[in-house]
N, C-alpha and C positions, 0 to 999 in steps of 0.2 A: 762768596767773595764780597767784601764791603764795597759800597759805592764810592766812586772816585770823583772828587770835585773837578770841574772843567774850567772854571773861571781863570785860575792862575795860568793854566796851559794856554788858553785863548789869548790872554794878555801877552804872554811870552811870544806866541806866534805872530800876533798883531804888531808887536814892537819890532820884529825882524822883517816885517813886510810880507809874511806868508799869506795873510788874508787879503792883501791888496790885489793879488793876482786872481782874476775871477775863477779860473779853473782850480787853482790851488786852494782858494778860499772855499770853493764848493766842496772839495774833498776834505779839507782840514777842519772846517768849522764844526764845532762840537754840538751845536743845537741850542735850543732855548732852555732845556732842562738844567736845573742847577746841579744835580748830581745824577750820574748814570753808571751802570755796571761796565766792567771792562769788556764783557762779551757783547753787550749791546753796542758799545762804541766800535768794536772790531767789525760788527755787522754793518753799522752805519758807514764807516769808512770804506769797507769792501764794496757796499752797494753803490756809493758815490763814485768810487774809482771805476767800477764796472760801467756805470752810466756814462763815463767819459770815454773809456777805452773800447767798450763793446761796439758802439756805433762806428768807431774808426776802423776796427778790424772787420766789422760786418760790411762796411762800404768797400773796403779793399777786396774782399773775397767776392762781393757782388760784381765789382768792376771786372775782376779777372774772369768770372764765368760769363759775363755779358759779352766779353771779347772773344773768349775761346769757344763757347758753345754755339754751334750754328743755329741761327734763327731766334735766339733769346732776345736780342735787341729789337727784333721786329715784332715782339709780343710784349707791349708795355705792361699789360696786366700781369703776365707771368714774371716779368722782371721785377715789378713792384712787390709781388708776394714773395718772390725769392729773396729780395733784399730784406724784407721784414723777417723772414726766417733767419737769415744770416745775422742780422743785428741782434735779434732775440737770443740766438744760440750763443754768440760770443759774449753778450752781456751776462747771460747766465753762467757761462764758463768762467769768465773773469771774476764774477762774484764768488763762485765756489773757490777759485784760486785765491782770492783775497782772504776768505775765511780761513783756508788752510794756512796761508802765508802768515796772517796775523796770529792765528792760534799757535803755530810753531814758534814764532818769535816770543809770544807771551810765555809759552812753556819754558823756553830756554832761559829767559830773563827772570822768570819766577823762581827758577831753581838756582839762579846765579846770585850770590850774595854780595859780591863786590860791586862798587859803583862803576859807572861807565867812565873810562878814562879818556878816550879819543872819540868824541862825538862826530867829528867830520869824517873820520875814517869809517866809523860805524855806518853812517848814512850812505857813504860811497859804496860800501860792501853790499848793503841792501839794494842799491840801485843797479850795481853791476850784476849781482846774482839774478835779480828779477829780470833785468834786460836780456841776459844771456839765455835764460829759460824761454822767454818769448822769441828771441832770435832763432833758437834751435827749433821751436815749434813751427815758426813761419817757414824756415828752411825745409823742414820735413813736408809741410803742406805744399811748398813749391815743387819739390822733387816728385811728389805724387801726381802733379799736373803738368810738369814741364815737357813731358814726352809729346804732348799735343802740339808743341811748337816745332818739333823736328830737331834732330841732333845738330843740324847746321846753325841753328839760331843761338849762338853763344852769347852775343852781347845783351839780349834781353835778360839772360840769367845774371849778368854782371849788374845791370840796372836793378833787377829784383833784389839782389843781395844788398846793394847800396840802400834801397828803400827800406828793406827789412832792418838794416842797421839803424837807420834814422828812427823808424818806428819803435825799435827796441829801446832807444834812449828815452823816448817819450813815455813808453809804458814803464820802463825801469824807474823813471822819475816818480811816478805815482806809487809804484810798489815800495820804493824807498821811503817816500813820505808816509805811507800808511804804516810801514814797519816801524819807522822812527816815532810816530805818534804813540804806538803801543809801548815802546821803550820809555818814552817820557812819562807816560801814565804810571808805569811800574817803578820808574826811577825819577821822581819829580826833581831831584837835584841835578839831572842830566842837563848840561848846557845845550842850547839850541843853536846849531851853526847857521850861518847866513845862507839862504837859498837864492841862486840867481833868479832875477825877476824877468819874466816875459809877459808881454801884453796879451790880452785875449785875442786880438787880431793876429798877432804873430803865431800863436799856438794853432789857431784855426787854419791860417794860411799854410803853415808847415804841414799839418795833417792832410789838408786838401791837396797840397802840392805833391805829397807822397803818392796819394791815390791816383792823381792825374798823370804823374810821371810813369807810374807802373802801368797804367792802362795804355798810355801812349806807346810804351815799349812793346807791349803785347800786340797792339794794333799794327804797328809798323813792321813787326816780324811776320805778319801774315795770319797770326792767331789760328784758331781752329775752324773759322767759318768758311764755308765754301765760297769760291769766287762768284761774282755776279754771273748769272746764266747768260751765255751768249746765244742769240737766236740760232736755231739749228739750220744748217745748210742741207739742202736736198741732196741725198747721196744716190749715185747711180753706178751700178756695177757694169763694167764693160761686157758686152754680149758674150764674148768668148770665155768669160770667167764665171758666168751664172751657174754653170753646172759643177764648178769646183767643189770638192768635198774636203772638209778639214775636220779632224777629230782632235780636240784638245783634252788632254788627261792631266789632272792635277793629282799628285801623289804626296800626301803629307808624311813626313818622316824620311823621305828619300834624299840622300846627298849624292854628290857627284862621285865620291869615293865608293859609296855602297853600290851604285849602279855599275861603276867600272869593275868592282870586285865580283859582281854577280855574273859578269859576262866572260870571265876567264875560262871556265870549263865548258861553256856552251850549253848549260842546262836550260837556259831560257832563250829559246831560239830567236824570237822576235826582238827581245831586248838586246841580244847580242848583235843582231843585224842592225838595229837602230844605232848602237854605239859605234860599230865598226864602219857602217856605210852612210850614216847620217851626218848632219851638222850638229855639233855639240859645243855648248858654251857653259862656263861656270857662272853661278849667280852669287853676287856679293849681297849678304843680308844686312850689312851695315853694323852699327854698334848696338842696336836695340835688341831686346829680347824678342823671340819669335812668338807672336800672339796670332794663332791661325786666322781668326776672322779679319785681323788687320792686314796681314801679309797677303792673304789670298784675295782680298778685295782689291789691293793694289795691283796684283797680277791681272785680274780680270777687267779692271777699269783703266789702268795706266795712270791713275791719280794717287797722289800721296795721302797718307793718313789724315792730315789736318784738313784736307779738302773733301775726301770721299765720306767722312763722317763716322766710319765704323771704328770704334776704339777698344772694344773688348767683347767677351762672351756674353755679357749681360749689361743691364743698365738699371738706373733707379729713377723713380718718379716720386716727387714730393706731393703730398696732398694739396690739391688746389692748383697745381701747375701742370699744364699740358706738355711742356717741353721736357724731354728726358735730360738727365743731368750726368750721364756717364755712369761708370761703375766704381770709381775710386776717388779718394780725396778725404782728408781728415774730417771735413764738415759732415760728409755723408756717413763716415764711420761713427762720428759722435751722435748723429741722429739715430743710427741703428743701435748704438750702445744704450741710448736713452730708452728705446723701445724694449730692449732686452731687460732693462731694470724695471721699467713700468709697462707691462704688457698692454695696458689700456691705451697707451699713447701710440697711435698708429699713424705716423706721418710719412714713412718711407715705404715704398713698394718696390720689390726686386722683381724685374721682368727679364726674360730671355732676350737675346739679340733679335732685332727686327729689321726688315728691309727698309722701314721708314727712316732708319739711321743712315742708310746709304743714299747719298745725294748724286752720285755719278752713275752714268749708264755703264752696264757691263757689256762684254763683247757680244753676247747673244742679243742684247737689246739694240746695240749699234747696228749689227748685221741685219736683224729683222726689219729695222727702220729703213734699210737700203733695199728691201725686197728679197733678202736671202732667207729662205726657210731655216730657222735656227731653234736650238733647244739647249737649255742649261739644266743640269741635274746635280742636286745635292750641294750646291755652293753656299757658303756662308752668306748671311744677310740676303737670302732670297725668299724668306717667308715674311709676310704674306706676298703672294705673287701679284704681278700687275694683271692687266686685262688683255694681254697679248699685243701684237700677233705672235710673239715668240712662245714656244712651248716651255714650261718650267715645271720641274719636279723639285720642290724646295727642300731645304735642309731639314724640314720637319715632317716630310711625307712618311718616312719609315717610322718615326716616333708615333705619328697619328695612327698608323695602321697597327702598330704593336701595342700601344698603351690605351687606345681609346675606341676599342671595338664596341659595337652595339651589344645589348643584352642577349640577343640571339646569335652573337658571333659574327654578324654581318659587318661589312665595311662601314666605317663612320662617314658622315657627311663631311664635305670639305669646308675648312675654315681658312681657305687661302693656301692650302698645302700644294695645290697643283693648278696649272692653267693649261687647258680649260678645267673647270672644277670637276666635271664628270670623269676626268682622267684618273682621279684617286681611286675610285671604286674599280675601274678597269685594271689598275695595277695591283689591287689588293691580293689576288692569288699569288703574286710573285714574292710577297713578304714572308711566306713560309718556306724559306730556303733550306736545303739539305746541308747539314754540317758534318757529313761523313769525313770530308777531307780534314776538318778541324779537330776531330776527336782525338787522333793520336797526339797531336800537339798539346791539346788540353791535358791529356793524361800525363805527359812528361812535365808540363808546367806545374801540375798539382803535386807531383812527386818531389819537385824541387822547391816550390814556394808555398804549397798549400793551396787552398781554394780561393784565396783573396783576389788574385787578378783575373780569375777565369771569367767572371760575369762580364767585366768590361771588354775583354778580348773577344768573347763569344758574341756580344752585342755588336761590336765593331765589325766583326767578320760578316754577320748576318746582314747588317746595314749595307756594307759594300757589295755583297753578293746580290742583294735586292736592287741596288743601283745598276749593277752590271746587267741584270736581266731586264730592268726597265729600259736601259739604253738600247739593248738589242731589240726589244719589243717596239720601242718608238721608231727605230730606224725602219723596221719592217712595215710598220703602219703608216708613218708620215714621211719617211725619207728626208729628214732635214739635211741641208747642205753643210751646215755648221753644227757640230755636236760637242758640247763642253761637259765633261764629267769629272767629278771630284771624289777621291777616295781618302779615307782617314784611318783605315784599319791599322796601318803600321805605326802611325803616331800614337794612337791610343794604346797599342800594345807596349810601346816603349815607355809611355807614361805609367802604365800599370806595373811594369816590371822594375823599373829603375829604383823607386824608393824602397823596394824590399831588400832585406838583408839576406845575403847568400854568398857563398864562396865565389870568387871571381870567375873560375872556370865554369861553374854551374850556371852562373848568370850569362856568361858569354855563349854557352851552348843553347840556353833558352832563347836568347836574343837572336841567335842564328836560325833557330827553328821558326820563330814568328816572322822574321824578315824573309826567309825562304818561302813561307806560306804566302805572305803578302805579294812578293815579287812573282811567285808562280801564278797567283790570281790575276795580277796585272798582265803578265805575259800571255795568259790564256785569253784575256779580254781583248788585247791588241791584235792577237792573231785572228780571233773570231771576227773582229770588226773589219779587218782588212779583207777577209773572205766575203763578208756581207756587202761592204761599201765599195769594193772594187780595188784593183791594183793601183789606180790613180789617186787613191786616198792620201792626203797629207796627214801624217801623224805628228802631233806635237805633244811632247812629254815635259812636264814641269815638276820638279821635285824640290821640296824645301825641307831641310833637316828639322827634326823635332827639337824642342827646347831642351830636353834632357840630353840629347846628343851634343848640342852646342855647349851646354854646361860642362860636360866631360871633355869635349874636344873643341876649345875655342878656335874660331877661325874657320870652322867647317863651312863648306860652300854648297849651295844648291846646284841644280842641274837644269839645263834647258836644251832639249834634244829634239831635232826635227828631221823628217824624211818625207820627200814627196816630189812631184814633178818640178816645182819651182824652187826647190831647195838646193843650194850648193853643197854637194857631198862627194866624197867624204871631206869633212872640214872640221877642224878643231880650233876654237878661238885660243889665242895665246894665253898662257897661264897668268900672266901679269895684267890681263885686261878683262876681269870678270864683269858680267853685265849686272845691271841693277834690276830689281823686281819691276820697276815702272817701265823698263824697256821692252817687256814682253808683249804687251798689248800693241804698242806702236810697230812691233815687228810683224805681228800677225795681220793687222788691218790691211797692209798693202798686198797681201796674198789674194785679196779680192779686188785689187785695183782701186781701192777707196782712198780718199785723201785723209791725212792726219789732222786731228783737231789741234789747234794751238794751245788748248787747255791741258793737253796731255803733259805729264811731268817728265816722261822718259823720252829716249831717242831710239829710232829703229836700228836694229843690228843688221844693216844692209849687207854686211859681209857674209851673212848666212844665206842670202837669196841670190839666185843665179843672175849674172850680169845681163844676159839676153832678156830675161823676164823684166828686169828693171828698165831696160832700154825700151821695151815695148809698153810698159806701164810705169812711167816715172812717178816717183813719190811727190804728191802735192800736199798742200795744207789748206785748211779752211778755218774760219774763226772758231767754230764749235759745232757740236752735235745736238745742241739743244738741251733743255732741262729734262731730267728724268721725272716722269709722271709718278707721283706718290700713289701707293695702293689706296683703293677706295674703301676697303674694309677697315675695321678697327685695327690700326696699324701696330698696336702695342700689346693687346691682350687676346688670349684665347681661353677656351674652357679648360685647358690642361697645362697652364703655365707652371703650376707647382710640380707637376710630373716632369715637365721639361727641365726645370731647374734641378730636380733631384737626379734625373738622368745625366745631365751634364756634370753634376758632382760625382756621380758614380764612375763616369768615364775619365775623371781626373782633370777636367777642364777648369772647374771652379772649386773653391773651398766651402 
C-alpha cells in the first residue's frame, strides 16, 4: 500500500478545531512524519485511543472491585496492583479493538469505489456502533457482578446503566473519530464535519464523575464488604438448657414437595414422623440461582451473601495480590483467555473455596463460644478449620483421605481438614465405606445412561456415608450438644443425571432411584442419631432444592422441619408465608436461650417454638457475636488444590 500524506488531513482537522481539544488532538494528530502507511496510522490512532479509554475503564472496574470485594480497600498495595492490572488490561483490549475496528473500516472503504456522500451520518454511525458495543460489554460485565449487591438493590443498577451510557458516548466518540480518520485517508475528498468541542477539564471531570457516581452507588447499596465487626458480647446459656441436644442436618437437593411425597407410603419412618408430628415451614429461595456454598453459608450464619463473603465454589488470585477476587467477571475471564493463548503468561490462579472467604461465624462457632460443645461436619467454607474449641470435620476431609494418602497407604497429615488436627487420622478408617446398597442403583443407571454419571454419584454416596459414620463416631467419643451435618449426595446425583439425554420415563425412574437412596440414607441417619443422642434430641432438617430442579420447576421451595421438646408441633406454616434462608439461624439460636445478634439478616420464626418455652426464655438481642477469627494456616492453598478443582469439576459443580 503506498504511503499516505498526512499534512492536508491535519490542516483540515486543525481548521475545524479537532486538534484544539487536547484529547481529540492527542488521538487525531498524525505525527511528525511527512508520509506514513495506512496500517501504521491505524495502529497509532488505536494506541492513542486506548491510552485515553483504557485508564478510564480500568479505574471504573477498580472502583467497583474496591467497593464490592471485602478487605480490598484496607490493602492499599493490593488495590494499587489490581488497578494497574485493570488499566493495563483494558488499554490492551481497547488497542486490539481499535486495530480490528480500523482494519474493518479500511477493508470496507478500500473495496468501496463510490465517494462518501454523507460524512456527518457516517461519523454518527461509527460513534453509535462503537458506543453500543462498549455499552453491551459494560452491561455484561455489570450483570456478572451485580449479584453481589443483592436482588433488592435495584437503584444501583439504574445508576450503573446511566453511567455506562455516558461512558459509551465518550468511548463511541473516539471510535467514531478513529474510524473517520481511516475514511478520510482512503477518501481524501471526504468532507470533514464539525465535531462538538469540549475542553480538557470538561472531559476529565465527566469521566471522573462517572467513576465517582458509580462507586458512590455501590457504596450506598451496601456493596459486598462485611459490616464493621461489632465487639462480641459474652454469651451465657441458662443452666437448664446446657444439656439440650440439637442435631442440624442440611440436605442439598431436598425440596418441600419431595419430602412430602416421600412420607406418603411410610417407607421412611423417621422422616414421616418428622413431617406429620413436627413443625414444618417452606423456604423461599428468592430470585437468585442456587449456588450451594452461598445458600448454605447463609443458612449456617444467618448473614446474607454480600456480608458473609462466600460467593461461589472457587475463587481467583492475581499474581502479586493477596486478596481473592471471586470466581466470575469479564476481566478475570480475559486474564484466563490470555493465559490460554500464551501459556507462559501466568497471572491468574484458580483455587477452591476457602473458609478465609467466610467472614461470619457459623452456628457451631457461635454455640462453642457460649460454652456449648459443638461440632460441624462437611459444611461449605469450613476448610481450613479454625483452632477450636468447636470440633470441625471440613468439606475437604473426605477428599484428603481419598485422594492424598501416603505412599504406604497410611492416612495423610492434616492441612486444616479437621480440628483437632489428629482427628483426621482417627477418622481415616471410616472413609472406606461399603457401597453394597448403592450397587443396584448404579447398575440401573448404567443401563439407562451409560457409565458417565456413575463416578460422581458413587463419590457423593461414599462422601455422605463417611460423614454419617464420622458424626456417629464423634457423638460417641465427644458427645457434642450441638451437631451440624451437611449431605450433598442428592444434589450431585441430580446434577449428574439432568444433563444426560434419555427418555422422560427412564429419567424419572432413575431420579426416583437416586432420591429414594438418598432419603433412605437420611432416614437411617436420623433414626440412629435419635437412638444414640436420646429421645429429647431436637432434630432440625433443612432442605434446599438443586439448581437443576429449580430450572425445571421454577418456584420450587425448600423445607425447614423441626421436632423436639421446645418445638411447637404438629405445626405447618401457612403456604403464603415461606421463610427466608437467613431466618433459620435466628430460629435455632434461641433454642439454647441465647440472644440474637443485631447483625443477623433474618428474623426468628417464633411461631415454630412453643409459647411456654419463649415465656421462660424470651428472645433478647445483643450488638454482635464478635469477629470470626481467620484460620492461621495458609488460608488459600493446599498441596492438592488441583485435585480438589478436578473433583469439583467431576461432581458437576464447576466447568
